[in-house]
N, CA, C and O of each residue as an XYZ file, in Angstrom:
304
protein
N       0.834     -1.176      0.000
C       0.000      0.000      0.000
C       0.888      1.252      0.000
O       1.887      1.314      0.717
N       0.517      2.229     -0.798
C       1.273      3.472     -0.898
C       0.926      4.374      0.285
O      -0.251      4.639      0.531
N       1.938      4.850      1.023
C       1.651      5.771      2.131
C       1.215      7.127      1.582
O       1.960      7.771      0.843
N       0.016      7.553      1.942
C      -0.525      8.804      1.418
C       0.301     10.009      1.853
O       0.300     11.035      1.174
N       0.998      9.900      2.963
C       1.816     11.019      3.438
C       3.008     11.296      2.524
O       3.595     12.376      2.586
N       3.371     10.334      1.678
C       4.509     10.486      0.765
C       4.070     10.795     -0.671
O       4.918     10.909     -1.556
N       2.775     10.932     -0.913
C       2.246     11.138     -2.262
C       1.797     12.583     -2.457
O       1.302     13.225     -1.531
N       1.981     13.083     -3.684
C       1.567     14.449     -4.015
C       0.965     14.440     -5.417
O       1.533     13.824     -6.319
N      -0.172     15.109     -5.625
C      -0.823     15.087     -6.949
C      -0.058     15.894     -7.988
O       0.649     16.849     -7.668
N      -0.219     15.485     -9.233
C       0.369     16.207    -10.353
C      -0.610     16.224    -11.511
O      -1.560     15.442    -11.540
N      -0.378     17.114    -12.469
C      -1.183     17.225    -13.681
C      -0.253     17.344    -14.876
O       0.869     17.838    -14.760
N      -0.734     16.884    -16.033
C      -0.002     17.055    -17.284
C      -0.822     17.996    -18.155
O      -1.966     17.698    -18.497
N      -0.232     19.134    -18.512
C      -0.889     20.122    -19.353
C       0.033     20.475    -20.513
O       1.146     20.959    -20.307
N      -0.441     20.230    -21.736
C       0.312     20.565    -22.949
C       1.733     20.007    -22.945
O       2.666     20.676    -23.388
N       1.896     18.793    -22.449
C       3.203     18.142    -22.472
C       4.129     18.536    -21.342
O       5.303     18.166    -21.357
N       3.637     19.276    -20.361
C       4.433     19.660    -19.201
C       3.805     19.081    -17.937
O       2.593     18.880    -17.871
N       4.635     18.819    -16.943
C       4.168     18.258    -15.673
C       4.131     19.374    -14.631
O       5.132     20.048    -14.389
N       2.970     19.556    -14.026
C       2.753     20.581    -13.002
C       2.279     19.941    -11.715
O       1.673     18.870    -11.731
N       2.556     20.598    -10.601
C       1.897     20.258     -9.334
C       1.037     21.463     -8.960
O       1.435     22.604     -9.198
N      -0.142     21.222     -8.375
C      -1.027     22.339     -8.035
C      -0.403     23.301     -7.022
O      -0.661     24.505     -7.057
N       0.414     22.763     -6.126
C       1.146     23.605     -5.172
C       2.384     22.843     -4.723
O       2.403     21.612     -4.719
N       3.409     23.581     -4.347
C       4.650     22.971     -3.875
C       4.439     22.454     -2.457
O       3.956     23.201     -1.606
N       4.784     21.208     -2.180
C       4.604     20.679     -0.826
C       5.598     21.248      0.190
O       5.438     21.042      1.393
N       6.613     21.956     -0.281
C       7.653     22.460      0.606
C       7.512     23.954      0.905
O       7.676     24.369      2.052
N       7.208     24.773     -0.123
C       7.109     26.222      0.119
C       5.696     26.765     -0.071
O       5.414     27.892      0.335
N       4.791     25.974     -0.690
C       3.407     26.396     -0.847
C       3.103     27.177     -2.111
O       1.950     27.551     -2.329
N       4.084     27.435     -2.945
C       3.844     28.169     -4.190
C       2.880     27.384     -5.078
O       2.944     26.156     -5.124
N       1.991     28.078     -5.780
C       0.966     27.413     -6.585
C       1.392     27.252     -8.039
O       2.182     28.040     -8.561
N       0.847     26.205     -8.694
C       1.069     25.910    -10.112
C       2.550     25.893    -10.479
O       3.021     26.740    -11.238
N       3.270     24.931     -9.940
C       4.711     24.830    -10.161
C       4.985     23.892    -11.333
O       4.544     22.743    -11.331
N       5.709     24.384    -12.326
C       6.141     23.584    -13.464
C       7.353     22.762    -13.034
O       8.363     23.316    -12.600
N       7.248     21.440    -13.157
C       8.336     20.563    -12.737
C       9.308     20.333    -13.888
O       8.890     20.291    -15.045
N      10.595     20.182    -13.590
C      11.591     19.942    -14.645
C      11.633     18.471    -15.058
O      12.656     17.800    -14.916
N      10.511     17.990    -15.568
C      10.432     16.616    -16.085
C       9.368     16.573    -17.171
O       8.494     17.437    -17.241
N       9.456     15.565    -18.003
C       8.512     15.380    -19.096
C       7.648     14.148    -18.822
O       8.042     13.281    -18.042
N       6.480     14.063    -19.453
C       5.600     12.916    -19.224
C       6.247     11.563    -19.522
O       5.894     10.572    -18.883
N       7.184     11.491    -20.474
C       7.825     10.205    -20.764
C       8.705      9.733    -19.600
O       8.940      8.534    -19.446
N       9.192     10.677    -18.782
C       9.963     10.298    -17.596
C       9.076      9.628    -16.554
O       9.548      8.796    -15.780
N       7.798      9.984    -16.529
C       6.860      9.350    -15.597
C       6.741      7.854    -15.892
O       6.607      7.044    -14.976
N       6.790      7.498    -17.167
C       6.722      6.080    -17.557
C       7.954      5.336    -17.053
O       7.834      4.226    -16.535
N       9.133      5.931    -17.196
C      10.369      5.303    -16.716
C      10.335      5.130    -15.194
O      10.815      4.124    -14.673
N       9.777      6.097    -14.493
C       9.678      5.995    -13.031
C       8.717      4.871    -12.656
O       8.982      4.119    -11.718
N       7.604      4.750    -13.380
C       6.655      3.653    -13.123
C       7.306      2.297    -13.320
O       6.947      1.328    -12.650
N       8.264      2.222    -14.238
C       8.949      0.967    -14.531
C      10.079      0.659    -13.560
O      10.725     -0.380    -13.689
N      10.338      1.542    -12.581
C      11.324      1.243    -11.561
C      12.475      2.209    -11.417
O      13.238      2.104    -10.457
N      12.632      3.147    -12.333
C      13.718      4.115    -12.243
C      13.354      5.195    -11.220
O      12.202      5.626    -11.155
N      14.333      5.631    -10.423
C      14.112      6.714     -9.469
C      14.626      8.014    -10.073
O      15.528      8.003    -10.911
N      14.043      9.145     -9.639
C      14.461     10.441    -10.185
C      14.567     11.467     -9.075
O      13.636     11.666     -8.296
N      15.723     12.116     -9.019
C      15.903     13.254     -8.127
C      15.180     14.434     -8.768
O      15.486     14.819     -9.896
N      14.234     14.998     -8.055
C      13.425     16.094     -8.575
C      13.741     17.359     -7.793
O      13.541     17.410     -6.579
N      14.230     18.370     -8.481
C      14.542     19.647     -7.841
C      13.402     20.613     -8.150
O      13.180     20.973     -9.306
N      12.687     21.027     -7.113
C      11.600     21.981     -7.303
C      12.202     23.353     -7.625
O      13.041     23.842     -6.868
N      11.789     23.983     -8.736
C      12.390     25.260     -9.141
C      12.026     26.432     -8.229
O      12.712     27.454     -8.245
N      10.978     26.305     -7.448
C      10.536     27.419     -6.607
C      11.344     27.545     -5.318
O      11.580     28.658     -4.849
N      11.768     26.432     -4.741
C      12.449     26.492     -3.443
C      13.680     25.589     -3.364
O      14.314     25.509     -2.313
N      14.023     24.918     -4.445
C      15.185     24.030     -4.538
C      15.131     22.827     -3.612
O      16.173     22.251     -3.298
N      13.937     22.430     -3.162
C      13.795     21.192     -2.395
C      14.136     20.028     -3.325
O      13.872     20.095     -4.525
N      14.730     18.947     -2.766
C      15.241     17.849     -3.588
C      14.747     16.475     -3.128
O      15.537     15.683     -2.615
N      13.466     16.180     -3.299
C      13.008     14.823     -2.984
C      13.302     13.877     -4.153
O      13.536     14.318     -5.278
N      13.285     12.590     -3.872
C      13.456     11.569     -4.907
C      12.090     10.966     -5.202
O      11.389     10.528     -4.291
N      11.712     10.945     -6.481
C      10.460     10.322     -6.907
C      10.737      8.837     -7.076
O      11.588      8.453     -7.879
N      10.028      7.997     -6.327
C      10.269      6.555     -6.380
C       9.196      5.795     -7.152
O       9.417      4.651     -7.550
N       8.024      6.423     -7.372
C       6.959      5.757     -8.113
C       5.930      6.803     -8.533
O       5.881      7.896     -7.968
N       5.116      6.465     -9.518
C       4.030      7.330     -9.962
C       2.822      6.472    -10.302
O       2.934      5.264    -10.507
N       1.679      7.115    -10.356
C       0.504      6.505    -10.967
C      -0.135      7.592    -11.822
O       0.531      8.579    -12.135
N      -1.363      7.454    -12.201
C      -2.002      8.428    -13.067
C      -2.261      9.775    -12.428
O      -2.517     10.752    -13.132
N      -2.201      9.847    -11.107
C      -2.548     11.084    -10.409
C      -1.512     11.574     -9.411
O      -1.476     12.766     -9.105
N      -0.665     10.682     -8.893
C       0.221     11.045     -7.787
C       1.671     10.689     -8.058
O       1.976      9.700     -8.725
N       2.562     11.525     -7.521
C       3.992     11.216     -7.449
C       4.252     10.680     -6.052
O       3.747     11.236     -5.076
N       5.029      9.613     -5.937
C       5.386      9.042     -4.644
C       6.840      9.386     -4.347
O       7.739      9.021     -5.105
N       7.068     10.093     -3.231
C       8.402     10.538     -2.861
C       9.018      9.634     -1.813
O       8.327      8.813     -1.210
N      10.325      9.783     -1.591
C      11.041      9.002     -0.588
C      10.907      9.596      0.811
O      11.435      9.037      1.773
N      10.216     10.709      0.933
C      10.030     11.369      2.229
C       8.598     11.877      2.337
O       7.908     12.033      1.329
N       8.164     12.129      3.546
C       6.807     12.638      3.749
C       6.685     14.063      3.231
O       7.558     14.896      3.477
N       5.612     14.342      2.520
C       5.368     15.676      1.983
C       4.055     16.266      2.499
O       3.672     17.365      2.098
N       3.375     15.556      3.373
C       2.121     16.052      3.968
C       2.286     16.220      5.445
O       1.347     16.627      6.129
């Protein structure tokens, strides 16, 4: 079971990956430095260090599904 405290929602708009708000600084509509094809690689087992451009927080994305990114640390 995926721990909900480590999951954060994301959206794909026009080929870009966004989060509705940053879990670390609270900024809204943050464009993430990743592409939708990277989400497929993460689902297949690859991990990705994700640097949030708004506050430079550096969590590791360990899994994804159609709606949520799963991080290696609690974000809620």
